[in-house]
C-alpha positions, 0 to 999 in steps of 0.5 A: 452553387450549382454543385450543391443543388446537384448534391442535394438532388442526388442526396434524395435521388434513387432511394428504394425502401425495403419492407418496413416490417421491423416498425412496430406500427399499425398493430391495431386499428382505431377507426374512431380515433385520430392518430398523430405521429411524431417523428424526431431527431437531435444532435445530427451534427452535420452528418450527411453521409452514413458512417463508413463500414469500418467505423468501430461504433456505428458501421454503415449507420445513419445517413440523410438519404436513408432518413429522408427515404424513411420519412417519405415512406411513413408520410405515405401511410400516415395523414397527421405527422410532425417532424421535429428536431431538438438542436445541434444541427451543425458541427461535426463533419467537413460539410459544415466547414465547407458550406457553413450550414447551408446544406444541413438547412436545405436538406432538412427543408427538403425532408419537411422538418416542421420545427427545430430548437437551438443547440449550442453548436448551432452558434459555432459560426457566430450569430451572424453565420446562423443568420446567414444560412437561415434563408436556406430553411423553411422551418422555424427555430423555437426558443422560449428562454433566450433573449435575442434583443439587440442581436441579429436574431431578434424577431427571427426565433419564435417562442412557440408554434401551433400546428394543426393535424387533422382535428388536433391542435399541437403546441411546440416550443423550444428551450435551450441550455446555458451557452456560457461555458460552451460557446465563446461569448464573442459568438453569442454576443448579447443573447441572454439565457433565462430560467428554463423551468420558469419559461417552459412552464410559462409557455406550456401553460399558455399553450394548454390553458389559453390556446387550448392545445391537445398536446404540448411538446417541448424541444429541449436542448438541456440534456437528459440527466446530470449527476449534479443539480444542473437543469436537465430534461429529467428535472424539467419533466418533474417540475413541469405542469402542462408538458406532455412530451419532451424531445431532448438533445445535447447529451447524445443519450440513446433511449430506446423508448421514451422515459416516463416521469410523473410531473408535479401535478401527478401527470405523465410526461414522456422524455425522448432522445435518440443519441446523435448523428442521425443514427436513429429516428424517433417515433411516437404515435399518440391516439386521440378519441372523438373528444380529443382525449389521449387514449393510447400510445405507441413508441419505437425508434428506428435504427437508420442503416442499409438494412433498414431501407435496402441501400 
C-alpha cells in the first residue's frame, strides 16, 4: 500500500507546463457573460503511462501526469470547470491486473473528476471487484438505464447529479450500453438493461423542466455511430428533447470537434468523444449571458504529448 501511495505522489510530482499557446481559448473576453468549461475523457483503459516512443500509432502520447498537469493549468485560469468521463476506466494495462482499479480511481480523484458513467469494461472484475475499489474514488458513477436492484451496486450509482458553477446549474446523467454480449453474465449478475432512449429523455426532461438546469449533459457509453440499427449517441441525439451535450465513449472515436445534430424538437445537440487511452483531453467552453441563455461556444481537443506540457 505504501508503494502505491508513493507511486501516486510520483505521478503528480514535478510536472512543469510549457506554454499552452496551442489551446484556442481566450480568444476574446466576455465581461458580461459566464463561461463554463467542460473537460472530458473516455475509454482511458488503465493507461497510466504514456505510450512508448516507438509505438507505431501513438508514440509518446498520453499519460496521466501530463493530463493532470494540463487540467491543473486550465483550472488555474478558469473559475467554472467540470471534469467528466464517459466510462471504460478499467482494463488494458498491467496496472489493472495488479491493482484491480485502485490506482485508476485514486488518480482520477487526485485530478478532481466530477463524475463518470459506467462502461462495459468497468465490470471486468465483476460487480464485487468494482464495488471493492469504489472507496478509492471521490466522484460518483452516474447511470439512468441500468437497474441495480438486488446487486452490490444498489444505492451506489446515481441516475444524475446537479452541479453548480457560478450562477449556473448543470445537470449530468449517465447512459450505458447493453452489457449482454460484451460482458460475461456471471460478472454483471442481476443488472438489468433498460431502454436508453426512454430513460435519457426521462432524466433530461426532469433536469431541464423540473430542476431548471441551464445545461444538460449526458455521459454516454453507447458508442458514436453504427451501420445497423443499434442505439448510438447519434441516434440518441436525434431522438432527444432536452439534452445539450453528449459526451460519449465505447467506439474510441477521435472527434477533432464535436458533431452537431438537430434533435426531434429542432434544437442543437453536440456529441463529443476523444478516442481512447487518455491521448486527448476534450474541452468545450459555453458562454451564458446574464439571463443564463447560451450565447456562444468554443471547442477544442488537446493532444496529450511531451510537446503539450514540456516533459
